[in-house]
N, C-alpha and C positions, 0 to 999 in steps of 0.2 A: 522607782519606775518610772519608764519613759513614757512620753506623751502618744507614742504609737500603741504602747500596750493599754493603755488608759481609754484610748479610742476604741481600739478594738473589743475590750471587755463592755464599754457603753454600747457597743453597736450590737456585742451578743445578747446584752440583758435587755435591750430594746426589743430584738425580735423575739425572743422568749416572750418577753410580755407580751407583745402584739398577736403572737400564738395563743398564748394563755386568755386573753380578751377575745380571741375570734374562736376557741373551742368554746369558751363559756357562754356566748352568745349563741352558737349553732344550737347548744344543748337548750337554752333555755325557749329558743324559739322553735324546738320540735313540737309538734311534727312541722314540718317546712313546707309540705306538700300532701296530699291527698295519699292515705294510707289504703293498700291493697288487702283486702283478706280473701285468701285462698279457700275454698270450700270445696273438699275433695269429694262431692257427690254430685247425685243427678239433681235437676231441678224440681221441686215439687216436694220433697221429702222434709222430715221435720227438721233437719239440721239447717236447711235453706230458709224454712220457714223463719227460725227461731233467729237467723242471721239477720235478715229483713228487718225483723223488729229492733234488736237491738241497734244494728248500726244505725238507725235513722236516730236515735238518741245520743250516742256518743258522739257525735261531730261537734254537741253542744260544750263537750266537755274537753274536747281535744283542739278545737278551731280549725279543725279541717275534716273533710267529706271522708267516709270510709268506703271503697268500692269494691263490691263483693265479686271475686273472679270463680266460676264453678269450672271446676278442673277433676271432673270425674276418670276414673279409669283404673285399672289396677289394682281393684280394692282398694282403693284410696291412695297407694303407692305414688301415682303419676301427681298427683297435687301435692301430698307429700314432699316427695323430692324437689321439686319447683320452689316450694316454700325455705328447704331446707339450704340449697344453692342459690336462695337470694342474698342481696346484700343485707348484710346485719346491721342496719342503720334504724329498724324500726319502722320502715315504712312500707314492710310487708308480714304479714302476719299469717297464720294458719287457725282456721275453724275446725277442728276435728275430734275426736271420740275416745273413750278408754278402751274399744277394741284396736283402732288402727294405732295408737300410742303403745300399748302395751301386748294385747295379744299377737298380733300379726309378730312382733319380735319371735315368737314362737312358731307362728305358721305359714310364714311368706318372708322367710329369712333373705336377705339380701347384703351384698358388699360395699353397698352404694353410703347408706346412712344407717345408724342407730337412732331412735329417737330418744333415748335418754342421754344420748351425748350431744346429739345435735339440737335437741329443742328444749324450751325453757318453759315454764307454764307463766303465763300473764293471769288467768282468769278460769275457773270452772263458772260458766255462766249459769247453768243448771243441771238437771239431770231429767232424764225421759224414762217412763215406764211402760213398757212395751205391752200390748194388747193383744190376746188372738181374737180375730175375726173372721167373719162366713158372710156368704149373701143374705140379706134379711129374708128374701121369697125361698131361701134354700131348704132343706132336709133336716138341717139342724138347729133345734130351739135352745139348746145347751150345751154346756161343756160336757155332761155326762152322754149325751147323743152321741156326739162326735167322737168322743173317748171309746164308747161301746162300738160305735162303727168300725174305726181303725183297729179295735183288738180282734173283730171278726174278717174285717177285710186285710189283711197284714199287706202293705204297701201299696194298698190301691186308693188310700188318701192323699191327696194331692195336694201339697203345700208352696205357694210360690213366695219366693224369699230374694232378696235385696244383693245377693252373692256370698261368694264363701267367706266365713268367718267374720262377718259383720254384724248389724243391728236384729236383723231378724233372723238367721241361720244360726247364732249362737244360741238363744233361747230355745229354737227349735231342737236343737241336738240335745239342749238340756230337759226338753219334754221326753224326746225318746228314749234317752237314758234312764231317767228316773223313774218314769211311769210305765216303762217297756212298750213302749210303740213303736211301730214301725211307719214312716211316712216317706210317701214320695217326693223327695224335696225336687222343685222347678226354678232354676235360677233365673234371675231377669237384672237390669240394670238400674238398680237404683229400687226404693219404696215406693216411689209413684208409680211405677210401671209394674211393681208388684201387684199393687191394688188394682190396678186397672186389670190386671190378667183376672183375679177374681172377679172384678163386677161383670167381666165380658164371660164368666163363666167357665175360664180355662182350667181353673183349680177349683179344689173345694175349700181351701181354707189358706188365711194367710197371718201374717203378725203386722200391727202399724201402732204408731202412738197416737193417744187417743185425739192430740190435736191436728192431725193430718187426716182422720176420719170423722171428724165432730159433722162437717157438712153433710156427708153421706150417712150417718145414723140418723140426723133431723130428718134426711129426707126421706128415710126409710129404705135406702139401697144396703145398708152395711148394718149388722148385729154384733155386738160385742160380746164373748163367750168368759173371758176371763181377764185380769188384769194383775201386772207385776206387782210384788212386794207382800206385806203381811197382811196390811189391812186393806178393805175395798175401797176402790175410787169411785165405783158405781153402785148403788147401794144394793140393787137387785143382782149384781154381777159379783161371783166369786173370785176371791184371790189367789195368786199362783200358789201361796201356801196353801189355801184350803183345798186346791185339788192335788195336794200334793209333791208339790215344788220345793226347791230351796230358796228362802228368804231374799238371797241377791240375785236370782234369776232374772232376766228382761232388764237390768238397769243400764241405760245407757249416758255418762257422763259426757257433758258438751262442754269442751275445753278449747279456751282459745292460747295459742303458742306462739312465741317468736325465735326465729332463731338462733343460737348459740352465738354470743359476739356482740349483741345487740349492748351498749352502754347500759350501767345499773340505774343510771339518772333515767334515760327513756324507760326502762324496764319499769322504775317508779312512777312515772308519770301515766303510765298507761295503764297501771292497777289502781291507781288514784282513782281516774278516770271512771272504771269500772265499779269502783267501791261507791263513788258519787252518785253513778247511773241508780244505783241499787233504792236510794231516796227518792227517786222522782214516782210522784203518783200516778203519771201517765203512764210511764213504761210498766208498772206494776199492773196497770189496767190493763193495758193491750196485752201482756203476758199471759193474764187471766181470761179473758176473751180468745185468745188462741189455746185457750186450755193447758197452757204450761205452769209449773211453778218459777219459781225464782230463788231456790235455794244456793245461791252465790257461795263461792269460796276464795278467798285470794290465793294466788298461786302457790306462795309459799305453804298456804294451810292445806292445798291440794298435793303436794308433793308425797306427804304421809301415805294419802289414800291411793297415788301413784306406784309407791314402794308395796304397798301391801296386793295392788291389783299387779304386779308382775309376778309375784310369787304366786297367787292363785290361779292366773292364766298359764303359768308354767306346767302347775299340775293338771289343770283342763286339758291342755294341746296334749301332754304327755300320755292322758287316761285313753284319749281316742287314738292316738299313733300306735298304743300298745293293744290296741282288741284286734 
């Protein structure tokens, strides 16, 4: 072998070694700058509140701050698209939910992205159980009062919701379908504005996650008439199952996702950070004060739930489209 070839091989080996070392250092130093968390909701909703809590703790485990970027619009598609189109380096994440991730695939079809192909779950932070709410100074004392009135005055009971096929709209459809009621659905740009409409007396009822109305309940402005699930969240308030709804009605899974293509090493770093955060007492206490659970699931474990959601939501969307 000639000296020229030996020199060339040595140079190529050296350059490859440098590239490998630099790549390793880059992975080890991740994140190397603040992480942007895109939240495709309006300010003041439950996901906004949840994001502000967990991002305040994650920087301790990632070594970089997480900056919340609210991108509402188009039922969450605007923010989702921005996340999908971001550089897949782990410095841009999406905080979404099961409706925007799986249900919208069958109700807001588009040719731009497919959440199953373009996003990967990092972690399910928790889940929220929706509640039916009314003004505390209104005419409804119990769910039975409201249901009876809705049956007698078909289409005259107005409900504010946060947009088509999202957290308030979907359980309202299930209420109407399962209990044979007809509500007049009034759309607003997010959960915060929907609650404001109720407080202003513009509608008769709404839905909200308990965390977003806890202060209003305490102040005597809002009354909760029923909450999602099989078990009662509030001792004197019936569960959805008790009023005749399926046990899965009204559950919103809050999920952090990354655009596909983020290196596996960085996905692992993010998942480990979320898992470690669960052990922090201060985090658990703050979520409890917010009225939220910390039913955490690693991204891999959530994938099984995600697949089942896709099947259920296809059936739900088809059932309404065929009516």
